[in-house]
MARBA-3410 file (N, C-alpha, C, O; in Angstrom, 1 decimal):
175
-49.1,38.4,-5.6,-48.9,38.5,-7.0,-49.8,37.5,-7.7,-50.0,36.4,-7.3 ~ -50.4,37.9,-8.8,-51.3,37.0,-9.5,-50.5,36.0,-10.4,-49.3,36.3,-10.7 ~ -51.1,35.0,-10.8,-50.5,34.0,-11.7,-50.0,34.6,-13.0,-48.9,34.3,-13.5 ~ -50.9,35.4,-13.6,-50.5,36.1,-14.9,-49.3,36.9,-14.8,-48.4,36.9,-15.6 ~ -49.2,37.7,-13.7,-48.0,38.6,-13.4,-46.7,37.7,-13.3,-45.7,38.1,-13.8
-46.8,36.6,-12.5,-45.7,35.8,-12.3,-45.2,35.1,-13.6,-44.0,35.0,-13.8 ~ -46.2,34.7,-14.4,-45.8,34.1,-15.7,-45.1,35.1,-16.6,-44.2,34.8,-17.3 ~ -45.7,36.3,-16.6,-45.1,37.4,-17.4,-43.6,37.7,-17.0,-42.8,37.8,-17.9 ~ -43.4,37.8,-15.7,-42.1,38.0,-15.2,-41.1,36.9,-15.6,-40.0,37.1,-15.9 ~ -41.6,35.7,-15.5,-40.8,34.5,-15.8,-40.4,34.5,-17.2,-39.2,34.2,-17.6
-41.3,34.9,-18.1,-41.0,34.9,-19.6,-40.0,36.0,-19.9,-39.1,35.9,-20.7 ~ -40.2,37.2,-19.2,-39.2,38.3,-19.4,-37.8,37.9,-19.0,-36.8,38.3,-19.7 ~ -37.7,37.2,-17.9,-36.3,36.8,-17.4,-35.8,35.5,-18.0,-34.8,35.0,-17.7 ~ -36.7,34.9,-18.9,-36.3,33.6,-19.6,-36.1,32.5,-18.6,-35.2,31.7,-18.7 ~ -37.0,32.4,-17.6,-37.0,31.4,-16.5,-38.3,30.7,-16.5,-39.3,31.0,-17.2
-38.4,29.7,-15.6,-39.6,28.9,-15.4,-40.2,29.3,-14.1,-39.5,29.6,-13.2 ~ -41.6,29.2,-14.0,-42.3,29.4,-12.8,-42.6,28.0,-12.2,-43.4,27.2,-12.8 ~ -42.0,27.7,-11.1,-42.1,26.4,-10.5,-42.8,26.5,-9.1,-42.5,27.3,-8.3 ~ -43.9,25.7,-8.9,-44.6,25.7,-7.7,-43.8,24.9,-6.7,-43.6,23.7,-6.8 ~ -43.4,25.5,-5.6,-42.6,24.9,-4.6,-43.4,24.3,-3.5,-43.2,23.1,-3.1
-44.4,25.0,-2.9,-45.3,24.5,-1.9,-46.7,24.7,-2.3,-47.3,25.7,-2.0 ~ -47.3,23.7,-2.9,-48.7,23.8,-3.4,-49.7,23.8,-2.3,-50.8,24.3,-2.5 ~ -49.4,23.2,-1.1,-50.4,23.1,0.0,-50.4,24.4,0.8,-51.4,24.6,1.6 ~ -49.5,25.3,0.7,-49.4,26.5,1.4,-50.5,27.5,1.0,-51.0,27.4,-0.1 ~ -51.0,28.4,1.9,-52.0,29.4,1.5,-51.3,30.7,1.6,-51.0,31.2,2.7
-51.2,31.4,0.5,-51.3,31.1,-0.9,-50.2,30.2,-1.3,-49.1,30.1,-0.7 ~ -50.3,29.4,-2.4,-49.3,28.5,-2.9,-48.0,29.3,-3.2,-48.0,30.4,-3.7 ~ -46.8,28.7,-2.9,-45.5,29.4,-3.1,-44.9,28.9,-4.4,-44.8,27.7,-4.7 ~ -44.5,29.9,-5.2,-43.8,29.5,-6.5,-42.4,30.2,-6.5,-42.1,31.1,-5.8 ~ -41.6,29.7,-7.4,-40.3,30.2,-7.5,-39.9,30.4,-9.0,-40.3,29.6,-9.9
-39.1,31.4,-9.3,-38.6,31.6,-10.7,-37.2,30.9,-10.7,-36.3,31.3,-10.0 ~ -37.0,29.9,-11.6,-35.8,29.3,-11.8,-35.7,28.6,-13.1,-36.7,28.4,-13.8 ~ -34.4,28.2,-13.5,-34.2,27.5,-14.8,-34.4,26.0,-14.4,-33.6,25.4,-13.8 ~ -35.6,25.5,-14.8,-36.0,24.1,-14.4,-35.0,23.1,-14.9,-34.7,22.1,-14.2 ~ -34.5,23.2,-16.1,-33.6,22.2,-16.7,-32.3,22.2,-15.9,-31.8,21.1,-15.6
-31.8,23.3,-15.5,-30.6,23.4,-14.7,-30.8,22.8,-13.3,-30.0,22.1,-12.8 ~ -32.0,23.1,-12.7,-32.4,22.6,-11.4,-32.4,21.1,-11.4,-31.8,20.4,-10.5 ~ -33.0,20.5,-12.5,-33.1,19.0,-12.6,-31.7,18.4,-12.7,-31.4,17.4,-12.1 ~ -30.8,19.1,-13.5,-29.5,18.6,-13.8,-28.7,18.6,-12.4,-28.0,17.6,-12.1 ~ -28.8,19.6,-11.7,-28.0,19.7,-10.4,-28.6,18.7,-9.4,-27.8,18.2,-8.6
-29.9,18.5,-9.4,-30.5,17.5,-8.5,-30.0,16.1,-8.9,-29.6,15.3,-8.0 ~ -29.9,15.8,-10.2,-29.4,14.5,-10.6,-27.9,14.3,-10.2,-27.5,13.2,-9.9 ~ -27.2,15.4,-10.4,-25.7,15.4,-10.0,-25.5,15.1,-8.6,-24.6,14.3,-8.2 ~ -26.4,15.7,-7.7,-26.3,15.5,-6.3,-26.6,14.0,-5.9,-25.9,13.4,-5.1 ~ -27.6,13.5,-6.6,-28.0,12.1,-6.4,-26.8,11.1,-6.8,-26.6,10.1,-6.1
-26.2,11.4,-7.9,-25.1,10.6,-8.4,-23.9,10.6,-7.4,-23.3,9.6,-7.1 ~ -23.7,11.8,-6.9,-22.6,12.0,-5.9,-22.9,11.2,-4.6,-22.0,10.6,-4.0 ~ -24.1,11.3,-4.2,-24.5,10.6,-3.0,-24.4,9.1,-3.1,-24.0,8.4,-2.2 ~ -24.8,8.6,-4.3,-24.7,7.2,-4.5,-23.3,6.7,-4.6,-23.0,5.5,-4.3 ~ -22.4,7.6,-5.1,-20.9,7.2,-5.1,-20.4,7.0,-3.7,-19.6,6.1,-3.5
-20.8,7.9,-2.8,-20.3,7.8,-1.4,-20.9,6.7,-0.6,-20.4,6.3,0.5 ~ -22.1,6.2,-1.1,-22.7,5.1,-0.3,-21.9,3.8,-0.5,-21.4,3.5,-1.6 ~ -21.9,3.0,0.5,-21.2,1.7,0.5,-22.3,0.7,0.3,-23.1,0.6,1.2 ~ -22.2,-0.1,-0.7,-23.2,-1.1,-1.0,-22.7,-2.4,-0.2,-21.7,-3.0,-0.6 ~ -23.5,-2.8,0.7,-23.2,-4.0,1.4,-24.2,-5.1,1.1,-25.3,-5.0,1.7
-23.9,-5.9,0.2,-24.9,-6.9,-0.2,-24.6,-8.2,0.5,-24.2,-8.3,1.7 ~ -24.9,-9.3,-0.2,-24.7,-10.7,0.4,-23.3,-11.1,0.0,-23.0,-11.2,-1.2 ~ -22.5,-11.5,0.9,-21.1,-12.0,0.7,-21.1,-13.5,1.0,-21.8,-13.9,1.9 ~ -20.4,-14.3,0.3,-20.4,-15.7,0.4,-19.0,-16.2,0.9,-18.0,-15.8,0.4 ~ -19.0,-17.1,1.9,-17.8,-17.8,2.3,-18.0,-19.3,2.1,-18.9,-19.8,2.7
-17.2,-19.9,1.3,-17.3,-21.3,1.0,-16.4,-22.2,1.8,-15.2,-21.8,2.1 ~ -16.9,-23.4,2.1,-16.1,-24.4,2.8,-16.3,-25.7,2.3,-17.3,-25.9,1.5 ~ -15.5,-26.7,2.6,-15.7,-28.1,2.2,-15.9,-28.9,3.5,-15.4,-28.5,4.6 ~ -16.5,-30.1,3.4,-16.7,-30.9,4.7,-15.4,-31.3,5.3,-15.3,-31.5,6.5 ~ -14.4,-31.5,4.5,-13.1,-32.0,5.0,-12.1,-30.9,5.3,-10.9,-31.0,5.1
-12.6,-29.7,5.8,-11.8,-28.6,6.0,-11.0,-28.7,7.3,-11.5,-29.3,8.3 ~ -9.8,-28.2,7.4,-8.9,-28.3,8.6,-9.3,-27.2,9.5,-9.9,-26.2,9.2 ~ -8.9,-27.4,10.8,-9.2,-26.4,11.9,-8.6,-25.0,11.6,-9.3,-24.0,11.8 ~ -7.4,-25.0,11.1,-6.7,-23.7,10.8,-7.5,-22.9,9.7,-7.7,-21.7,9.8 ~ -8.0,-23.7,8.7,-8.8,-23.1,7.6,-10.1,-22.6,8.2,-10.6,-21.5,7.7
-10.7,-23.3,9.1,-12.0,-22.8,9.7,-11.7,-21.5,10.4,-12.5,-20.6,10.3 ~ -10.6,-21.5,11.2,-10.3,-20.2,12.0,-10.1,-19.1,11.0,-10.6,-18.0,11.3 ~ -9.5,-19.3,9.9,-9.2,-18.3,8.9,-10.5,-17.8,8.3,-10.7,-16.6,8.1 ~ -11.4,-18.7,8.0,-12.7,-18.4,7.4,-13.6,-17.6,8.4,-14.3,-16.7,8.1 ~ -13.5,-18.0,9.7,-14.2,-17.3,10.8,-13.8,-15.9,10.9,-14.6,-15.0,11.1
-12.5,-15.6,10.8,-12.0,-14.3,10.8,-12.5,-13.4,9.7,-12.9,-12.3,9.9 ~ -12.6,-14.0,8.5,-13.2,-13.3,7.3,-14.6,-13.0,7.5,-15.1,-11.9,7.2 ~ -15.4,-14.0,8.1,-16.8,-13.8,8.3,-17.0,-12.7,9.3,-17.9,-11.9,9.2 ~ -16.2,-12.7,10.4,-16.4,-11.6,11.4,-16.1,-10.2,10.8,-16.8,-9.3,11.1 ~ -15.1,-10.2,10.0,-14.8,-8.9,9.3,-15.9,-8.4,8.4,-16.3,-7.3,8.5
-16.5,-9.4,7.7,-17.6,-9.0,6.8,-18.8,-8.6,7.6,-19.5,-7.6,7.2 ~ -19.1,-9.3,8.7,-20.3,-8.9,9.5,-20.0,-7.6,10.2,-21.0,-6.8,10.3 ~ -18.8,-7.3,10.6,-18.5,-6.0,11.2,-18.7,-4.8,10.2,-18.9,-3.7,10.6 ~ -18.5,-5.1,8.9,-18.7,-4.1,7.9,-20.2,-3.9,7.6,-20.5,-3.0,6.8 ~ -21.0,-4.8,8.1,-22.5,-4.6,7.9,-23.0,-5.5,6.8,-24.2,-5.3,6.4
-22.2,-6.4,6.3,-22.7,-7.2,5.2,-23.4,-8.5,5.7,-23.1,-9.0,6.8 ~ -24.3,-9.0,4.9,-24.9,-10.3,5.1,-23.9,-11.3,4.6,-23.2,-11.1,3.6 ~ -23.8,-12.5,5.3,-22.8,-13.5,4.9,-23.6,-14.8,4.7,-24.3,-15.2,5.5 ~ -23.3,-15.4,3.6,-23.8,-16.7,3.2,-22.7,-17.7,3.4,-21.8,-17.8,2.6 ~ -22.9,-18.6,4.4,-21.9,-19.7,4.7,-22.3,-20.9,3.8,-23.5,-21.3,3.9
-21.4,-21.4,3.0,-21.8,-22.5,2.1,-20.8,-23.6,2.3,-19.6,-23.4,2.3 ~ -21.3,-24.8,2.5,-20.5,-26.0,2.5,-20.8,-26.8,1.2,-21.9,-27.2,1.0 ~ -19.8,-26.9,0.3,-19.9,-27.6,-1.0,-19.5,-29.0,-0.9,-18.4,-29.3,-0.3 ~ -20.4,-29.9,-1.3,-20.1,-31.3,-1.3,-19.7,-31.8,-2.7,-20.3,-31.4,-3.7 ~ -18.6,-32.6,-2.8,-18.2,-33.1,-4.1,-18.2,-34.6,-4.0,-17.8,-35.2,-3.0
-18.5,-35.2,-5.1,-18.5,-36.7,-5.2,-19.3,-37.4,-4.1,-20.5,-37.0,-3.9 ~ -18.7,-38.3,-3.4,-19.5,-39.1,-2.4,-19.6,-38.4,-1.1,-20.2,-38.9,-0.2 ~ -19.1,-37.2,-1.0,-19.3,-36.4,0.3,-20.8,-36.1,0.5,-21.2,-35.9,1.7 ~ -21.5,-36.1,-0.5,-23.0,-35.8,-0.4,-23.7,-36.8,0.5,-24.8,-36.4,1.0 ~ -23.2,-38.0,0.6,-24.0,-39.0,1.5,-23.8,-38.7,3.0,-24.3,-39.4,3.8
-22.9,-37.7,3.3,-22.7,-37.4,4.7,-23.1,-35.9,5.0,-22.2,-35.1,5.3 ~ -24.4,-35.5,4.8,-24.8,-34.2,5.1,-24.6,-33.7,6.5,-24.6,-32.5,6.8 ~ -24.6,-34.7,7.4,-24.4,-34.4,8.9,-23.1,-33.7,9.2,-23.1,-32.8,10.1 ~ -22.1,-34.0,8.4,-20.8,-33.4,8.6,-20.9,-31.9,8.3,-20.4,-31.1,9.0 ~ -21.5,-31.6,7.2,-21.7,-30.2,6.8,-22.6,-29.4,7.7,-22.3,-28.3,8.1
-23.7,-30.0,8.2,-24.6,-29.4,9.1,-23.8,-29.1,10.4,-24.0,-28.0,11.0 ~ -23.0,-30.1,10.9,-22.3,-29.9,12.1,-21.2,-28.8,12.0,-21.0,-28.0,12.9 ~ -20.6,-28.7,10.8,-19.6,-27.7,10.6,-20.2,-26.3,10.6,-19.7,-25.4,11.2 ~ -21.4,-26.1,10.0,-22.1,-24.9,10.0,-22.6,-24.5,11.4,-22.5,-23.3,11.8 ~ -23.1,-25.5,12.1,-23.6,-25.2,13.5,-22.4,-24.8,14.4,-22.5,-23.8,15.2
-21.3,-25.5,14.3,-20.1,-25.1,15.1,-19.6,-23.7,14.7,-19.2,-22.9,15.6 ~ -19.7,-23.3,13.4,-19.2,-22.0,13.0,-20.2,-20.9,13.6,-19.7,-19.9,14.1 ~ -21.5,-21.2,13.6,-22.4,-20.2,14.1,-22.2,-20.1,15.6,-22.3,-18.9,16.1 ~ -21.9,-21.2,16.3,-21.7,-21.1,17.7,-20.4,-20.3,18.1,-20.4,-19.5,19.0 ~ -19.4,-20.5,17.2,-18.1,-19.8,17.5,-18.3,-18.3,17.2,-17.6,-17.5,17.8
-19.2,-17.9,16.3,-19.4,-16.5,16.0,-20.1,-15.8,17.2,-19.9,-14.6,17.4 ~ -20.9,-16.6,17.9,-21.6,-16.1,19.1,-22.6,-15.0,18.8,-23.4,-15.1,17.9 ~ -22.5,-13.9,19.5,-23.5,-12.8,19.3,-23.1,-11.9,18.2,-23.8,-10.9,17.9 ~ -22.0,-12.1,17.5,-21.6,-11.3,16.4,-22.4,-11.5,15.2,-22.5,-10.7,14.3 ~ -23.2,-12.7,15.2,-24.0,-13.0,14.0,-25.3,-13.6,14.5,-25.4,-14.3,15.5
-26.4,-13.2,13.7,-27.7,-13.8,13.9,-28.0,-14.6,12.6,-27.7,-14.2,11.5 ~ -28.8,-15.7,12.8,-29.2,-16.5,11.7,-30.4,-15.9,11.0,-31.4,-15.8,11.7 ~ -30.3,-15.5,9.8,-31.4,-14.9,9.1,-32.2,-16.0,8.4,-33.4,-16.0,8.5 ~ -31.5,-17.0,7.8,-32.1,-18.1,7.2,-31.5,-19.4,7.7,-30.2,-19.5,7.6 ~ -32.2,-20.3,8.2,-31.6,-21.5,8.8,-30.8,-22.4,7.8,-30.9,-22.2,6.6
-30.1,-23.4,8.3,-29.4,-24.3,7.4,-30.3,-25.0,6.5,-31.3,-25.6,6.9 ~ -30.0,-24.9,5.2,-30.8,-25.6,4.2,-29.9,-26.3,3.1,-28.8,-25.8,2.9 ~ -30.4,-27.4,2.6,-29.6,-28.1,1.6,-30.2,-27.6,0.2,-31.4,-27.6,0.0 ~ -29.2,-27.1,-0.6,-29.6,-26.7,-2.0,-28.7,-27.4,-3.0,-27.6,-27.0,-3.2 ~ -29.2,-28.5,-3.5,-28.5,-29.2,-4.5,-27.3,-29.9,-3.8,-27.5,-30.7,-2.9
-26.1,-29.6,-4.2,-24.9,-30.2,-3.6,-24.2,-29.3,-2.6,-23.1,-29.4,-2.2 ~ -24.9,-28.3,-2.2,-24.4,-27.3,-1.2,-25.4,-27.1,0.0,-26.6,-27.1,-0.2 ~ -24.8,-26.9,1.1,-25.6,-26.6,2.3,-25.3,-25.2,2.7,-24.1,-24.8,2.9 ~ -26.3,-24.4,2.9,-26.1,-23.0,3.2,-26.9,-22.5,4.4,-27.9,-23.0,4.9 ~ -26.3,-21.4,5.0,-27.0,-20.6,6.0,-26.7,-19.2,5.8,-25.5,-18.8,5.4
-27.6,-18.3,6.0,-27.4,-16.8,5.8,-27.4,-16.1,7.2,-28.3,-16.3,8.0 ~ -26.3,-15.4,7.4,-26.1,-14.7,8.7,-26.2,-13.2,8.5,-25.8,-12.7,7.4 ~ -26.7,-12.5,9.5,-26.7,-11.0,9.5,-25.9,-10.5,10.7,-25.8,-11.3,11.7 ~ -25.4,-9.3,10.7,-24.7,-8.8,11.8,-25.6,-8.8,13.1,-26.7,-8.4,13.1 ~ -25.0,-9.2,14.2,-25.6,-9.3,15.5,-25.1,-8.1,16.3,-24.8,-7.1,15.8
-25.0,-8.4,17.6,-24.4,-7.4,18.5,-22.9,-7.3,18.3,-22.2,-8.3,18.3 ~ -22.4,-6.1,18.1,-21.0,-5.9,17.9,-20.4,-5.7,19.3,-21.0,-5.0,20.1 ~ -19.2,-6.2,19.5,-18.6,-6.0,20.8,-18.2,-4.5,21.0,-17.7,-3.9,20.1 ~ -18.5,-4.0,22.2,-18.3,-2.5,22.4,-16.8,-2.4,22.8,-16.3,-3.1,23.6 ~ -16.1,-1.4,22.1,-14.7,-1.2,22.4,-14.6,-0.2,23.5,-15.2,0.9,23.4
-13.9,-0.5,24.6,-13.7,0.4,25.7,-12.6,1.4,25.3,-11.5,1.0,25.1 ~ -13.0,2.6,25.2,-12.0,3.7,24.7,-10.9,3.8,25.7,-9.7,4.0,25.3 ~ -11.2,3.8,27.0,-10.1,4.0,28.0,-9.1,2.8,27.9,-7.9,3.1,27.9 ~ -9.6,1.6,27.7,-8.7,0.5,27.6,-7.9,0.6,26.3,-6.7,0.2,26.2 ~ -8.5,1.1,25.2,-7.8,1.2,23.9,-6.7,2.2,24.0,-5.6,1.9,23.5
-7.0,3.3,24.6,-5.9,4.4,24.7,-4.8,3.9,25.6,-3.6,4.2,25.4 ~ -5.1,3.2,26.7,-4.1,2.7,27.6,-3.2,1.7,26.8,-2.0,1.7,27.0 ~ -3.8,0.8,26.0,-3.1,-0.1,25.2,-2.1,0.6,24.2,-1.0,0.3,24.1 ~ -2.7,1.7,23.6,-1.9,2.5,22.6,-0.7,3.1,23.4,0.4,3.1,22.8 ~ -0.9,3.6,24.6,0.1,4.2,25.4,1.2,3.2,25.7,2.4,3.5,25.6
0.8,2.0,26.0,1.8,0.9,26.3,2.6,0.6,25.1,3.8,0.4,25.3 ~ 2.0,0.5,24.0,2.8,0.3,22.7,3.8,1.4,22.5,4.9,1.1,22.1 ~ 3.3,2.6,22.6,4.2,3.8,22.4,5.4,3.7,23.4,6.5,4.0,23.0 ~ 5.1,3.4,24.6,6.1,3.3,25.7,7.2,2.2,25.3,8.4,2.5,25.4 ~ 6.7,1.1,24.8,7.6,0.0,24.4,8.5,0.4,23.2,9.6,0.1,23.2
7.9,1.1,22.3,8.6,1.6,21.1,9.7,2.6,21.6,10.9,2.5,21.1 ~ 9.4,3.5,22.5,10.4,4.5,23.0,11.6,3.7,23.7,12.8,4.0,23.4 ~ 11.2,2.7,24.5,12.3,2.0,25.2,13.1,1.2,24.2,14.4,1.1,24.4 ~ 12.5,0.7,23.2,13.3,-0.1,22.2,14.2,0.9,21.4,15.4,0.5,21.2 ~ 13.8,2.1,21.1,14.7,3.0,20.4,15.8,3.5,21.3,17.0,3.6,20.9
15.5,3.7,22.6,16.6,4.1,23.6,17.6,3.0,23.7,18.8,3.3,23.7 ~ 17.2,1.7,23.7,18.2,0.6,23.8,19.0,0.5,22.5,20.2,0.3,22.6 ~ 18.4,0.8,21.4,19.2,0.8,20.1,20.2,1.9,20.1,21.3,1.7,19.6 ~ 19.8,3.1,20.6,20.7,4.2,20.6,21.9,3.9,21.6,23.1,4.2,21.3 ~ 21.6,3.3,22.7,22.6,2.9,23.7,23.6,1.9,23.1,24.8,2.0,23.3
23.1,0.9,22.4,23.9,-0.1,21.7,24.8,0.6,20.6,26.0,0.2,20.5 ~ 24.2,1.5,19.9,25.0,2.2,18.8,26.1,3.0,19.4,27.2,3.1,18.8 ~ 25.9,3.7,20.6,27.0,4.4,21.2,28.1,3.6,21.8,29.2,4.0,21.7 ~ 27.7,2.4,22.2,28.7,1.4,22.8,29.7,0.9,21.7,30.8,0.5,22.0 ~ 29.2,0.8,20.5,30.0,0.3,19.4,31.0,1.3,18.9,31.8,1.1,18.0
END
């Protein structure tokens, strides 16, 4: 079909003539409402961006005089964030005269990195920025979950729950 014929048909049907594959021999065109097409395309992009999960940089702050339980709690949060695929910025904030002991903060960050093991890789090494010392971590190797062991564990839990219910029923009958 010639270009003039295609344009005439498009005008008669009140549609637009859109070139779909310009590199094909002969070029491929389509009759469609271009405004509606662009609107639907934008709608699909908006929907796709809604379903996407944005994992940016997350920060976990600590102080040099942090207790061991608090460190363990922060480590658990860091592992959870890394498993979700986020980058994590570990920050040690110094207040007052704590700034004269940067070795304590560096040691704290190094110990934290060691405890994370292969779950985290260092993207940016430990650096002092003003009154805070930071390191940026990215997700490393995630531990592989053995499905057979997981199902066996679930079965054991279900078995224990059944036995517990049976004991409760037996006690209720005795009363």
